Predicted model as a PDB file, atoms N, CA, C, CB and O in Angstrom, pLDDT in the B-factor column:
MODEL        1                                                                  
ATOM      1  N   MET A   1     -25.697 -48.253   4.751  1.00 63.00           N  
ATOM      2  CA  MET A   1     -26.166 -46.997   5.303  1.00 63.00           C  
ATOM      3  C   MET A   1     -25.681 -45.841   4.445  1.00 63.00           C  
ATOM      4  CB  MET A   1     -25.695 -46.830   6.752  1.00 63.00           C  
ATOM      5  O   MET A   1     -24.597 -45.884   3.862  1.00 63.00           O  
ATOM      6  N   ARG A   2     -26.491 -44.831   4.383  1.00 74.00           N  
ATOM      7  CA  ARG A   2     -26.107 -43.630   3.643  1.00 74.00           C  
ATOM      8  C   ARG A   2     -25.220 -42.765   4.519  1.00 74.00           C  
ATOM      9  CB  ARG A   2     -27.356 -42.836   3.176  1.00 74.00           C  
ATOM     10  O   ARG A   2     -25.461 -42.601   5.715  1.00 74.00           O  
ATOM     11  N   GLN A   3     -24.200 -42.224   3.902  1.00 76.00           N  
ATOM     12  CA  GLN A   3     -23.268 -41.369   4.629  1.00 76.00           C  
ATOM     13  C   GLN A   3     -23.681 -39.914   4.468  1.00 76.00           C  
ATOM     14  CB  GLN A   3     -21.820 -41.584   4.133  1.00 76.00           C  
ATOM     15  O   GLN A   3     -24.056 -39.481   3.378  1.00 76.00           O  
ATOM     16  N   MET A   4     -23.610 -39.162   5.564  1.00 82.00           N  
ATOM     17  CA  MET A   4     -23.961 -37.746   5.512  1.00 82.00           C  
ATOM     18  C   MET A   4     -22.818 -36.954   4.886  1.00 82.00           C  
ATOM     19  CB  MET A   4     -24.285 -37.209   6.927  1.00 82.00           C  
ATOM     20  O   MET A   4     -21.645 -37.298   5.031  1.00 82.00           O  
ATOM     21  N   ILE A   5     -23.187 -35.893   4.193  1.00 85.00           N  
ATOM     22  CA  ILE A   5     -22.183 -35.018   3.583  1.00 85.00           C  
ATOM     23  C   ILE A   5     -21.800 -33.959   4.610  1.00 85.00           C  
ATOM     24  CB  ILE A   5     -22.720 -34.356   2.259  1.00 85.00           C  
ATOM     25  O   ILE A   5     -22.681 -33.283   5.141  1.00 85.00           O  
ATOM     26  N   PRO A   6     -20.505 -33.793   4.907  1.00 88.00           N  
ATOM     27  CA  PRO A   6     -20.092 -32.800   5.895  1.00 88.00           C  
ATOM     28  C   PRO A   6     -20.422 -31.374   5.432  1.00 88.00           C  
ATOM     29  CB  PRO A   6     -18.591 -32.929   6.172  1.00 88.00           C  
ATOM     30  O   PRO A   6     -20.336 -31.056   4.246  1.00 88.00           O  
ATOM     31  N   ILE A   7     -20.796 -30.533   6.386  1.00 92.00           N  
ATOM     32  CA  ILE A   7     -21.117 -29.147   6.074  1.00 92.00           C  
ATOM     33  C   ILE A   7     -19.896 -28.424   5.513  1.00 92.00           C  
ATOM     34  CB  ILE A   7     -21.638 -28.424   7.320  1.00 92.00           C  
ATOM     35  O   ILE A   7     -20.044 -27.480   4.737  1.00 92.00           O  
ATOM     36  N   TRP A   8     -18.703 -28.848   5.891  1.00 92.00           N  
ATOM     37  CA  TRP A   8     -17.478 -28.178   5.435  1.00 92.00           C  
ATOM     38  C   TRP A   8     -17.247 -28.368   3.947  1.00 92.00           C  
ATOM     39  CB  TRP A   8     -16.276 -28.694   6.207  1.00 92.00           C  
ATOM     40  O   TRP A   8     -16.580 -27.549   3.315  1.00 92.00           O  
ATOM     41  N   PHE A   9     -17.788 -29.434   3.382  1.00 92.00           N  
ATOM     42  CA  PHE A   9     -17.720 -29.617   1.934  1.00 92.00           C  
ATOM     43  C   PHE A   9     -18.496 -28.506   1.236  1.00 92.00           C  
ATOM     44  CB  PHE A   9     -18.274 -31.005   1.528  1.00 92.00           C  
ATOM     45  O   PHE A   9     -18.040 -27.962   0.231  1.00 92.00           O  
ATOM     46  N   PHE A  10     -19.672 -28.171   1.771  1.00 94.00           N  
ATOM     47  CA  PHE A  10     -20.471 -27.093   1.196  1.00 94.00           C  
ATOM     48  C   PHE A  10     -19.827 -25.728   1.418  1.00 94.00           C  
ATOM     49  CB  PHE A  10     -21.868 -27.105   1.789  1.00 94.00           C  
ATOM     50  O   PHE A  10     -19.919 -24.847   0.564  1.00 94.00           O  
ATOM     51  N   VAL A  11     -19.183 -25.558   2.554  1.00 95.00           N  
ATOM     52  CA  VAL A  11     -18.456 -24.308   2.808  1.00 95.00           C  
ATOM     53  C   VAL A  11     -17.347 -24.144   1.772  1.00 95.00           C  
ATOM     54  CB  VAL A  11     -17.864 -24.290   4.252  1.00 95.00           C  
ATOM     55  O   VAL A  11     -17.159 -23.052   1.235  1.00 95.00           O  
ATOM     56  N   GLY A  12     -16.626 -25.202   1.493  1.00 96.00           N  
ATOM     57  CA  GLY A  12     -15.576 -25.147   0.474  1.00 96.00           C  
ATOM     58  C   GLY A  12     -16.122 -24.836  -0.900  1.00 96.00           C  
ATOM     59  O   GLY A  12     -15.504 -24.095  -1.664  1.00 96.00           O  
ATOM     60  N   SER A  13     -17.281 -25.399  -1.225  1.00 96.00           N  
ATOM     61  CA  SER A  13     -17.865 -25.108  -2.535  1.00 96.00           C  
ATOM     62  C   SER A  13     -18.348 -23.662  -2.606  1.00 96.00           C  
ATOM     63  CB  SER A  13     -19.028 -26.068  -2.831  1.00 96.00           C  
ATOM     64  O   SER A  13     -18.240 -23.038  -3.662  1.00 96.00           O  
ATOM     65  N   LEU A  14     -18.873 -23.117  -1.519  1.00 97.00           N  
ATOM     66  CA  LEU A  14     -19.270 -21.710  -1.501  1.00 97.00           C  
ATOM     67  C   LEU A  14     -18.066 -20.782  -1.623  1.00 97.00           C  
ATOM     68  CB  LEU A  14     -20.037 -21.396  -0.223  1.00 97.00           C  
ATOM     69  O   LEU A  14     -18.121 -19.784  -2.341  1.00 97.00           O  
ATOM     70  N   LEU A  15     -16.991 -21.105  -0.930  1.00 97.00           N  
ATOM     71  CA  LEU A  15     -15.783 -20.285  -1.043  1.00 97.00           C  
ATOM     72  C   LEU A  15     -15.257 -20.299  -2.472  1.00 97.00           C  
ATOM     73  CB  LEU A  15     -14.698 -20.783  -0.074  1.00 97.00           C  
ATOM     74  O   LEU A  15     -14.813 -19.270  -2.979  1.00 97.00           O  
ATOM     75  N   THR A  16     -15.304 -21.436  -3.112  1.00 98.00           N  
ATOM     76  CA  THR A  16     -14.864 -21.528  -4.502  1.00 98.00           C  
ATOM     77  C   THR A  16     -15.765 -20.707  -5.419  1.00 98.00           C  
ATOM     78  CB  THR A  16     -14.842 -22.989  -4.958  1.00 98.00           C  
ATOM     79  O   THR A  16     -15.281 -20.001  -6.303  1.00 98.00           O  
ATOM     80  N   ALA A  17     -17.066 -20.800  -5.207  1.00 98.00           N  
ATOM     81  CA  ALA A  17     -18.004 -20.026  -6.026  1.00 98.00           C  
ATOM     82  C   ALA A  17     -17.803 -18.524  -5.817  1.00 98.00           C  
ATOM     83  CB  ALA A  17     -19.458 -20.418  -5.693  1.00 98.00           C  
ATOM     84  O   ALA A  17     -17.822 -17.757  -6.780  1.00 98.00           O  
ATOM     85  N   TYR A  18     -17.611 -18.102  -4.570  1.00 98.00           N  
ATOM     86  CA  TYR A  18     -17.364 -16.684  -4.299  1.00 98.00           C  
ATOM     87  C   TYR A  18     -16.048 -16.230  -4.924  1.00 98.00           C  
ATOM     88  CB  TYR A  18     -17.346 -16.423  -2.785  1.00 98.00           C  
ATOM     89  O   TYR A  18     -15.953 -15.108  -5.422  1.00 98.00           O  
ATOM     90  N   GLY A  19     -15.042 -17.084  -4.903  1.00 97.00           N  
ATOM     91  CA  GLY A  19     -13.773 -16.748  -5.535  1.00 97.00           C  
ATOM     92  C   GLY A  19     -13.918 -16.529  -7.030  1.00 97.00           C  
ATOM     93  O   GLY A  19     -13.316 -15.614  -7.592  1.00 97.00           O  
ATOM     94  N   VAL A  20     -14.714 -17.368  -7.671  1.00 98.00           N  
ATOM     95  CA  VAL A  20     -14.957 -17.212  -9.109  1.00 98.00           C  
ATOM     96  C   VAL A  20     -15.699 -15.905  -9.375  1.00 98.00           C  
ATOM     97  CB  VAL A  20     -15.765 -18.414  -9.666  1.00 98.00           C  
ATOM     98  O   VAL A  20     -15.346 -15.169 -10.296  1.00 98.00           O  
ATOM     99  N   LEU A  21     -16.727 -15.613  -8.574  1.00 98.00           N  
ATOM    100  CA  LEU A  21     -17.499 -14.385  -8.765  1.00 98.00           C  
ATOM    101  C   LEU A  21     -16.644 -13.135  -8.540  1.00 98.00           C  
ATOM    102  CB  LEU A  21     -18.701 -14.370  -7.822  1.00 98.00           C  
ATOM    103  O   LEU A  21     -16.749 -12.166  -9.293  1.00 98.00           O  
ATOM    104  N   ILE A  22     -15.808 -13.154  -7.516  1.00 97.00           N  
ATOM    105  CA  ILE A  22     -14.934 -12.009  -7.254  1.00 97.00           C  
ATOM    106  C   ILE A  22     -13.916 -11.850  -8.371  1.00 97.00           C  
ATOM    107  CB  ILE A  22     -14.220 -12.167  -5.903  1.00 97.00           C  
ATOM    108  O   ILE A  22     -13.599 -10.727  -8.762  1.00 97.00           O  
ATOM    109  N   LEU A  23     -13.403 -12.948  -8.883  1.00 96.00           N  
ATOM    110  CA  LEU A  23     -12.451 -12.883  -9.991  1.00 96.00           C  
ATOM    111  C   LEU A  23     -13.093 -12.296 -11.240  1.00 96.00           C  
ATOM    112  CB  LEU A  23     -11.894 -14.271 -10.294  1.00 96.00           C  
ATOM    113  O   LEU A  23     -12.484 -11.471 -11.922  1.00 96.00           O  
ATOM    114  N   ILE A  24     -14.310 -12.711 -11.545  1.00 96.00           N  
ATOM    115  CA  ILE A  24     -15.014 -12.164 -12.704  1.00 96.00           C  
ATOM    116  C   ILE A  24     -15.257 -10.672 -12.522  1.00 96.00           C  
ATOM    117  CB  ILE A  24     -16.347 -12.900 -12.927  1.00 96.00           C  
ATOM    118  O   ILE A  24     -15.054  -9.890 -13.451  1.00 96.00           O  
ATOM    119  N   ALA A  25     -15.692 -10.277 -11.332  1.00 93.00           N  
ATOM    120  CA  ALA A  25     -15.934  -8.856 -11.065  1.00 93.00           C  
ATOM    121  C   ALA A  25     -14.645  -8.055 -11.138  1.00 93.00           C  
ATOM    122  CB  ALA A  25     -16.584  -8.673  -9.693  1.00 93.00           C  
ATOM    123  O   ALA A  25     -14.649  -6.922 -11.620  1.00 93.00           O  
ATOM    124  N   ALA A  26     -13.543  -8.625 -10.668  1.00 91.00           N  
ATOM    125  CA  ALA A  26     -12.259  -7.923 -10.716  1.00 91.00           C  
ATOM    126  C   ALA A  26     -11.784  -7.738 -12.151  1.00 91.00           C  
ATOM    127  CB  ALA A  26     -11.205  -8.682  -9.911  1.00 91.00           C  
ATOM    128  O   ALA A  26     -11.258  -6.683 -12.505  1.00 91.00           O  
ATOM    129  N   ILE A  27     -11.966  -8.752 -12.965  1.00 92.00           N  
ATOM    130  CA  ILE A  27     -11.561  -8.642 -14.370  1.00 92.00           C  
ATOM    131  C   ILE A  27     -12.407  -7.603 -15.088  1.00 92.00           C  
ATOM    132  CB  ILE A  27     -11.677 -10.005 -15.080  1.00 92.00           C  
ATOM    133  O   ILE A  27     -11.883  -6.794 -15.853  1.00 92.00           O  
ATOM    134  N   GLN A  28     -13.708  -7.620 -14.846  1.00 91.00           N  
ATOM    135  CA  GLN A  28     -14.580  -6.626 -15.467  1.00 91.00           C  
ATOM    136  C   GLN A  28     -14.259  -5.222 -14.968  1.00 91.00           C  
ATOM    137  CB  GLN A  28     -16.047  -6.957 -15.190  1.00 91.00           C  
ATOM    138  O   GLN A  28     -14.256  -4.272 -15.750  1.00 91.00           O  
ATOM    139  N   GLY A  29     -13.992  -5.086 -13.684  1.00 85.00           N  
ATOM    140  CA  GLY A  29     -13.655  -3.787 -13.128  1.00 85.00           C  
ATOM    141  C   GLY A  29     -12.334  -3.257 -13.649  1.00 85.00           C  
ATOM    142  O   GLY A  29     -12.177  -2.058 -13.879  1.00 85.00           O  
ATOM    143  N   GLU A  30     -11.403  -4.148 -13.829  1.00 82.00           N  
ATOM    144  CA  GLU A  30     -10.094  -3.754 -14.359  1.00 82.00           C  
ATOM    145  C   GLU A  30     -10.202  -3.318 -15.815  1.00 82.00           C  
ATOM    146  CB  GLU A  30      -9.093  -4.911 -14.230  1.00 82.00           C  
ATOM    147  O   GLU A  30      -9.506  -2.397 -16.242  1.00 82.00           O  
ATOM    148  N   ALA A  31     -11.058  -3.963 -16.563  1.00 81.00           N  
ATOM    149  CA  ALA A  31     -11.210  -3.632 -17.979  1.00 81.00           C  
ATOM    150  C   ALA A  31     -12.015  -2.352 -18.185  1.00 81.00           C  
ATOM    151  CB  ALA A  31     -11.879  -4.781 -18.714  1.00 81.00           C  
ATOM    152  O   ALA A  31     -11.776  -1.622 -19.147  1.00 81.00           O  
ATOM    153  N   SER A  32     -12.963  -2.071 -17.295  1.00 79.00           N  
ATOM    154  CA  SER A  32     -13.853  -0.936 -17.525  1.00 79.00           C  
ATOM    155  C   SER A  32     -13.349   0.374 -16.935  1.00 79.00           C  
ATOM    156  CB  SER A  32     -15.197  -1.238 -16.963  1.00 79.00           C  
ATOM    157  O   SER A  32     -13.652   1.437 -17.478  1.00 79.00           O  
ATOM    158  N   SER A  33     -12.602   0.336 -15.859  1.00 66.00           N  
ATOM    159  CA  SER A  33     -12.188   1.577 -15.197  1.00 66.00           C  
ATOM    160  C   SER A  33     -10.679   1.780 -15.302  1.00 66.00           C  
ATOM    161  CB  SER A  33     -12.613   1.565 -13.721  1.00 66.00           C  
ATOM    162  O   SER A  33      -9.990   1.875 -14.286  1.00 66.00           O  
ATOM    163  N   ALA A  34     -10.182   1.844 -16.499  1.00 60.00           N  
ATOM    164  CA  ALA A  34      -8.742   2.012 -16.694  1.00 60.00           C  
ATOM    165  C   ALA A  34      -8.276   3.406 -16.281  1.00 60.00           C  
ATOM    166  CB  ALA A  34      -8.374   1.754 -18.152  1.00 60.00           C  
ATOM    167  O   ALA A  34      -7.118   3.573 -15.898  1.00 60.00           O  
ATOM    168  N   ASN A  35      -9.153   4.410 -16.352  1.00 57.00           N  
ATOM    169  CA  ASN A  35      -8.763   5.780 -16.023  1.00 57.00           C  
ATOM    170  C   ASN A  35      -9.054   6.158 -14.579  1.00 57.00           C  
ATOM    171  CB  ASN A  35      -9.464   6.736 -16.934  1.00 57.00           C  
ATOM    172  O   ASN A  35      -8.589   7.202 -14.122  1.00 57.00           O  
ATOM    173  N   ALA A  36      -9.803   5.349 -13.851  1.00 65.00           N  
ATOM    174  CA  ALA A  36     -10.157   5.683 -12.472  1.00 65.00           C  
ATOM    175  C   ALA A  36      -8.956   5.446 -11.558  1.00 65.00           C  
ATOM    176  CB  ALA A  36     -11.375   4.847 -11.999  1.00 65.00           C  
ATOM    177  O   ALA A  36      -8.248   4.447 -11.682  1.00 65.00           O  
ATOM    178  N   THR A  37      -8.747   6.381 -10.643  1.00 74.00           N  
ATOM    179  CA  THR A  37      -7.667   6.224  -9.664  1.00 74.00           C  
ATOM    180  C   THR A  37      -8.288   6.040  -8.289  1.00 74.00           C  
ATOM    181  CB  THR A  37      -6.697   7.454  -9.679  1.00 74.00           C  
ATOM    182  O   THR A  37      -9.098   6.855  -7.846  1.00 74.00           O  
ATOM    183  N   LEU A  38      -7.909   4.989  -7.637  1.00 73.00           N  
ATOM    184  CA  LEU A  38      -8.398   4.672  -6.311  1.00 73.00           C  
ATOM    185  C   LEU A  38      -7.229   4.603  -5.349  1.00 73.00           C  
ATOM    186  CB  LEU A  38      -9.185   3.351  -6.314  1.00 73.00           C  
ATOM    187  O   LEU A  38      -6.100   4.312  -5.744  1.00 73.00           O  
ATOM    188  N   ALA A  39      -7.510   4.875  -4.076  1.00 74.00           N  
ATOM    189  CA  ALA A  39      -6.475   4.718  -3.064  1.00 74.00           C  
ATOM    190  C   ALA A  39      -6.089   3.243  -2.992  1.00 74.00           C  
ATOM    191  CB  ALA A  39      -6.959   5.242  -1.673  1.00 74.00           C  
ATOM    192  O   ALA A  39      -6.955   2.380  -2.854  1.00 74.00           O  
ATOM    193  N   MET A  40      -4.843   2.964  -3.080  1.00 74.00           N  
ATOM    194  CA  MET A  40      -4.283   1.610  -3.062  1.00 74.00           C  
ATOM    195  C   MET A  40      -4.837   0.736  -4.182  1.00 74.00           C  
ATOM    196  CB  MET A  40      -4.557   0.954  -1.723  1.00 74.00           C  
ATOM    197  O   MET A  40      -4.892  -0.486  -4.043  1.00 74.00           O  
ATOM    198  N   GLY A  41      -5.243   1.346  -5.280  1.00 74.00           N  
ATOM    199  CA  GLY A  41      -5.763   0.593  -6.415  1.00 74.00           C  
ATOM    200  C   GLY A  41      -4.712  -0.256  -7.088  1.00 74.00           C  
ATOM    201  O   GLY A  41      -5.025  -1.230  -7.771  1.00 74.00           O  
ATOM    202  N   ASN A  42      -3.452   0.122  -6.889  1.00 77.00           N  
ATOM    203  CA  ASN A  42      -2.374  -0.644  -7.517  1.00 77.00           C  
ATOM    204  C   ASN A  42      -2.128  -1.991  -6.842  1.00 77.00           C  
ATOM    205  CB  ASN A  42      -1.100   0.164  -7.503  1.00 77.00           C  
ATOM    206  O   ASN A  42      -1.368  -2.809  -7.362  1.00 77.00           O  
ATOM    207  N   LEU A  43      -2.767  -2.236  -5.676  1.00 82.00           N  
ATOM    208  CA  LEU A  43      -2.595  -3.516  -4.991  1.00 82.00           C  
ATOM    209  C   LEU A  43      -3.478  -4.619  -5.562  1.00 82.00           C  
ATOM    210  CB  LEU A  43      -2.886  -3.352  -3.524  1.00 82.00           C  
ATOM    211  O   LEU A  43      -3.193  -5.802  -5.379  1.00 82.00           O  
ATOM    212  N   HIS A  44      -4.547  -4.236  -6.251  1.00 86.00           N  
ATOM    213  CA  HIS A  44      -5.469  -5.196  -6.878  1.00 86.00           C  
ATOM    214  C   HIS A  44      -5.971  -6.225  -5.865  1.00 86.00           C  
ATOM    215  CB  HIS A  44      -4.778  -5.913  -8.053  1.00 86.00           C  
ATOM    216  O   HIS A  44      -5.816  -7.432  -6.054  1.00 86.00           O  
ATOM    217  N   LEU A  45      -6.574  -5.725  -4.791  1.00 90.00           N  
ATOM    218  CA  LEU A  45      -7.014  -6.598  -3.701  1.00 90.00           C  
ATOM    219  C   LEU A  45      -8.072  -7.608  -4.125  1.00 90.00           C  
ATOM    220  CB  LEU A  45      -7.548  -5.768  -2.575  1.00 90.00           C  
ATOM    221  O   LEU A  45      -8.165  -8.687  -3.540  1.00 90.00           O  
ATOM    222  N   GLN A  46      -8.867  -7.271  -5.132  1.00 92.00           N  
ATOM    223  CA  GLN A  46      -9.876  -8.228  -5.597  1.00 92.00           C  
ATOM    224  C   GLN A  46      -9.217  -9.503  -6.110  1.00 92.00           C  
ATOM    225  CB  GLN A  46     -10.747  -7.603  -6.700  1.00 92.00           C  
ATOM    226  O   GLN A  46      -9.715 -10.604  -5.878  1.00 92.00           O  
ATOM    227  N   PHE A  47      -8.098  -9.348  -6.806  1.00 94.00           N  
ATOM    228  CA  PHE A  47      -7.401 -10.529  -7.325  1.00 94.00           C  
ATOM    229  C   PHE A  47      -6.787 -11.351  -6.186  1.00 94.00           C  
ATOM    230  CB  PHE A  47      -6.304 -10.107  -8.324  1.00 94.00           C  
ATOM    231  O   PHE A  47      -6.768 -12.580  -6.246  1.00 94.00           O  
ATOM    232  N   TRP A  48      -6.289 -10.673  -5.155  1.00 95.00           N  
ATOM    233  CA  TRP A  48      -5.740 -11.390  -4.005  1.00 95.00           C  
ATOM    234  C   TRP A  48      -6.830 -12.175  -3.278  1.00 95.00           C  
ATOM    235  CB  TRP A  48      -5.062 -10.409  -3.038  1.00 95.00           C  
ATOM    236  O   TRP A  48      -6.627 -13.338  -2.929  1.00 95.00           O  
ATOM    237  N   TRP A  49      -7.997 -11.541  -3.045  1.00 96.00           N  
ATOM    238  CA  TRP A  49      -9.101 -12.235  -2.379  1.00 96.00           C  
ATOM    239  C   TRP A  49      -9.592 -13.406  -3.221  1.00 96.00           C  
ATOM    240  CB  TRP A  49     -10.257 -11.265  -2.099  1.00 96.00           C  
ATOM    241  O   TRP A  49      -9.826 -14.495  -2.696  1.00 96.00           O  
ATOM    242  N   ALA A  50      -9.748 -13.189  -4.512  1.00 97.00           N  
ATOM    243  CA  ALA A  50     -10.200 -14.269  -5.388  1.00 97.00           C  
ATOM    244  C   ALA A  50      -9.209 -15.427  -5.357  1.00 97.00           C  
ATOM    245  CB  ALA A  50     -10.381 -13.759  -6.832  1.00 97.00           C  
ATOM    246  O   ALA A  50      -9.608 -16.589  -5.286  1.00 97.00           O  
ATOM    247  N   GLY A  51      -7.934 -15.114  -5.409  1.00 97.00           N  
ATOM    248  CA  GLY A  51      -6.915 -16.163  -5.360  1.00 97.00           C  
ATOM    249  C   GLY A  51      -6.945 -16.938  -4.052  1.00 97.00           C  
ATOM    250  O   GLY A  51      -6.833 -18.164  -4.047  1.00 97.00           O  
ATOM    251  N   ALA A  52      -7.095 -16.220  -2.940  1.00 97.00           N  
ATOM    252  CA  ALA A  52      -7.154 -16.881  -1.631  1.00 97.00           C  
ATOM    253  C   ALA A  52      -8.370 -17.799  -1.541  1.00 97.00           C  
ATOM    254  CB  ALA A  52      -7.196 -15.835  -0.499  1.00 97.00           C  
ATOM    255  O   ALA A  52      -8.268 -18.926  -1.056  1.00 97.00           O  
ATOM    256  N   LEU A  53      -9.514 -17.317  -2.006  1.00 97.00           N  
ATOM    257  CA  LEU A  53     -10.722 -18.139  -1.961  1.00 97.00           C  
ATOM    258  C   LEU A  53     -10.637 -19.321  -2.918  1.00 97.00           C  
ATOM    259  CB  LEU A  53     -11.945 -17.296  -2.291  1.00 97.00           C  
ATOM    260  O   LEU A  53     -11.139 -20.405  -2.618  1.00 97.00           O  
ATOM    261  N   LEU A  54     -10.002 -19.115  -4.069  1.00 97.00           N  
ATOM    262  CA  LEU A  54      -9.871 -20.203  -5.034  1.00 97.00           C  
ATOM    263  C   LEU A  54      -8.837 -21.243  -4.615  1.00 97.00           C  
ATOM    264  CB  LEU A  54      -9.504 -19.646  -6.385  1.00 97.00           C  
ATOM    265  O   LEU A  54      -8.805 -22.341  -5.173  1.00 97.00           O  
ATOM    266  N   ILE A  55      -8.004 -20.916  -3.653  1.00 97.00           N  
ATOM    267  CA  ILE A  55      -7.092 -21.915  -3.088  1.00 97.00           C  
ATOM    268  C   ILE A  55      -7.749 -22.614  -1.899  1.00 97.00           C  
ATOM    269  CB  ILE A  55      -5.757 -21.256  -2.656  1.00 97.00           C  
ATOM    270  O   ILE A  55      -7.726 -23.840  -1.800  1.00 97.00           O  
ATOM    271  N   LEU A  56      -8.334 -21.823  -0.999  1.00 97.00           N  
ATOM    272  CA  LEU A  56      -8.912 -22.375   0.226  1.00 97.00           C  
ATOM    273  C   LEU A  56     -10.148 -23.238  -0.048  1.00 97.00           C  
ATOM    274  CB  LEU A  56      -9.277 -21.247   1.176  1.00 97.00           C  
ATOM    275  O   LEU A  56     -10.318 -24.292   0.566  1.00 97.00           O  
ATOM    276  N   GLY A  57     -11.002 -22.795  -0.961  1.00 97.00           N  
ATOM    277  CA  GLY A  57     -12.230 -23.542  -1.250  1.00 97.00           C  
ATOM    278  C   GLY A  57     -11.981 -24.963  -1.731  1.00 97.00           C  
ATOM    279  O   GLY A  57     -12.505 -25.907  -1.140  1.00 97.00           O  
ATOM    280  N   PRO A  58     -11.194 -25.142  -2.792  1.00 97.00           N  
ATOM    281  CA  PRO A  58     -10.929 -26.525  -3.238  1.00 97.00           C  
ATOM    282  C   PRO A  58     -10.180 -27.375  -2.211  1.00 97.00           C  
ATOM    283  CB  PRO A  58     -10.135 -26.497  -4.520  1.00 97.00           C  
ATOM    284  O   PRO A  58     -10.368 -28.591  -2.163  1.00 97.00           O  
ATOM    285  N   VAL A  59      -9.333 -26.751  -1.389  1.00 95.00           N  
ATOM    286  CA  VAL A  59      -8.646 -27.521  -0.344  1.00 95.00           C  
ATOM    287  C   VAL A  59      -9.674 -28.105   0.618  1.00 95.00           C  
ATOM    288  CB  VAL A  59      -7.625 -26.631   0.424  1.00 95.00           C  
ATOM    289  O   VAL A  59      -9.594 -29.281   0.974  1.00 95.00           O  
ATOM    290  N   TRP A  60     -10.637 -27.291   1.040  1.00 93.00           N  
ATOM    291  CA  TRP A  60     -11.686 -27.791   1.933  1.00 93.00           C  
ATOM    292  C   TRP A  60     -12.567 -28.819   1.234  1.00 93.00           C  
ATOM    293  CB  TRP A  60     -12.544 -26.633   2.447  1.00 93.00           C  
ATOM    294  O   TRP A  60     -12.988 -29.799   1.848  1.00 93.00           O  
ATOM    295  N   MET A  61     -12.844 -28.600  -0.042  1.00 93.00           N  
ATOM    296  CA  MET A  61     -13.679 -29.563  -0.762  1.00 93.00           C  
ATOM    297  C   MET A  61     -12.986 -30.920  -0.873  1.00 93.00           C  
ATOM    298  CB  MET A  61     -14.021 -29.032  -2.161  1.00 93.00           C  
ATOM    299  O   MET A  61     -13.632 -31.960  -0.743  1.00 93.00           O  
ATOM    300  N   ILE A  62     -11.692 -30.912  -1.110  1.00 92.00           N  
ATOM    301  CA  ILE A  62     -10.950 -32.170  -1.202  1.00 92.00           C  
ATOM    302  C   ILE A  62     -10.831 -32.817   0.175  1.00 92.00           C  
ATOM    303  CB  ILE A  62      -9.550 -31.934  -1.806  1.00 92.00           C  
ATOM    304  O   ILE A  62     -10.998 -34.028   0.317  1.00 92.00           O  
ATOM    305  N   ARG A  63     -10.543 -32.003   1.181  1.00 92.00           N  
ATOM    306  CA  ARG A  63     -10.351 -32.519   2.543  1.00 92.00           C  
ATOM    307  C   ARG A  63     -11.622 -33.169   3.090  1.00 92.00           C  
ATOM    308  CB  ARG A  63      -9.906 -31.391   3.477  1.00 92.00           C  
ATOM    309  O   ARG A  63     -11.565 -34.219   3.730  1.00 92.00           O  
ATOM    310  N   TYR A  64     -12.762 -32.540   2.835  1.00 90.00           N  
ATOM    311  CA  TYR A  64     -14.024 -33.023   3.386  1.00 90.00           C  
ATOM    312  C   TYR A  64     -14.916 -33.660   2.332  1.00 90.00           C  
ATOM    313  CB  TYR A  64     -14.761 -31.892   4.053  1.00 90.00           C  
ATOM    314  O   TYR A  64     -16.137 -33.685   2.490  1.00 90.00           O  
ATOM    315  N   TYR A  65     -14.335 -34.167   1.275  1.00 89.00           N  
ATOM    316  CA  TYR A  65     -15.112 -34.843   0.236  1.00 89.00           C  
ATOM    317  C   TYR A  65     -15.837 -36.039   0.854  1.00 89.00           C  
ATOM    318  CB  TYR A  65     -14.195 -35.299  -0.944  1.00 89.00           C  
ATOM    319  O   TYR A  65     -15.240 -36.790   1.625  1.00 89.00           O  
ATOM    320  N   PRO A  66     -17.117 -36.222   0.523  1.00 84.00           N  
ATOM    321  CA  PRO A  66     -17.860 -37.354   1.106  1.00 84.00           C  
ATOM    322  C   PRO A  66     -17.159 -38.683   0.796  1.00 84.00           C  
ATOM    323  CB  PRO A  66     -19.317 -37.382   0.567  1.00 84.00           C  
ATOM    324  O   PRO A  66     -16.825 -38.976  -0.352  1.00 84.00           O  
ATOM    325  N   GLY A  67     -16.952 -39.450   1.819  1.00 78.00           N  
ATOM    326  CA  GLY A  67     -16.270 -40.730   1.671  1.00 78.00           C  
ATOM    327  C   GLY A  67     -14.785 -40.664   1.971  1.00 78.00           C  
ATOM    328  O   GLY A  67     -14.128 -41.701   2.062  1.00 78.00           O  
ATOM    329  N   HIS A  68     -14.242 -39.456   2.128  1.00 71.00           N  
ATOM    330  CA  HIS A  68     -12.840 -39.293   2.471  1.00 71.00           C  
ATOM    331  C   HIS A  68     -12.662 -39.747   3.920  1.00 71.00           C  
ATOM    332  CB  HIS A  68     -12.369 -37.807   2.271  1.00 71.00           C  
ATOM    333  O   HIS A  68     -13.481 -39.397   4.771  1.00 71.00           O  
ATOM    334  N   LYS A  69     -11.649 -40.491   4.211  1.00 68.00           N  
ATOM    335  CA  LYS A  69     -11.512 -41.132   5.511  1.00 68.00           C  
ATOM    336  C   LYS A  69     -10.975 -40.225   6.620  1.00 68.00           C  
ATOM    337  CB  LYS A  69     -10.622 -42.304   5.377  1.00 68.00           C  
ATOM    338  O   LYS A  69     -11.101 -40.569   7.795  1.00 68.00           O  
ATOM    339  N   LYS A  70     -10.382 -39.079   6.281  1.00 61.00           N  
ATOM    340  CA  LYS A  70      -9.672 -38.307   7.301  1.00 61.00           C  
ATOM    341  C   LYS A  70     -10.435 -37.107   7.845  1.00 61.00           C  
ATOM    342  CB  LYS A  70      -8.387 -37.838   6.747  1.00 61.00           C  
ATOM    343  O   LYS A  70      -9.771 -36.179   8.305  1.00 61.00           O  
ATOM    344  N   HIS A  71     -11.759 -37.032   7.838  1.00 55.00           N  
ATOM    345  CA  HIS A  71     -12.370 -35.855   8.457  1.00 55.00           C  
ATOM    346  C   HIS A  71     -12.446 -36.041   9.948  1.00 55.00           C  
ATOM    347  CB  HIS A  71     -13.764 -35.590   7.884  1.00 55.00           C  
ATOM    348  O   HIS A  71     -12.447 -37.145  10.492  1.00 55.00           O  
ATOM    349  N   ASN A  72     -12.511 -34.871  10.581  1.00 56.00           N  
ATOM    350  CA  ASN A  72     -12.582 -34.861  12.058  1.00 56.00           C  
ATOM    351  C   ASN A  72     -14.012 -34.861  12.513  1.00 56.00           C  
ATOM    352  CB  ASN A  72     -11.852 -33.642  12.644  1.00 56.00           C  
ATOM    353  O   ASN A  72     -14.278 -34.853  13.715  1.00 56.00           O  
TER     354      ASN A  72                                                      
ENDMDL                                                                          
END                                                                             
């Protein structure tokens, strides 16, 4: 029988893809607007969000990988 792929695997892959896109945008934004001053710009929230998504996405992808025995 064919095994169905859990939806959470796709959610993890989307989170990973969004993390990559946010990271690319943050790097480009950091390189292009060196003189712009923003409120709380020194916190670099784009890098924090990208990092969180790049950690959470692969964790979900590994956890819910098709054929993995421990999904709920």
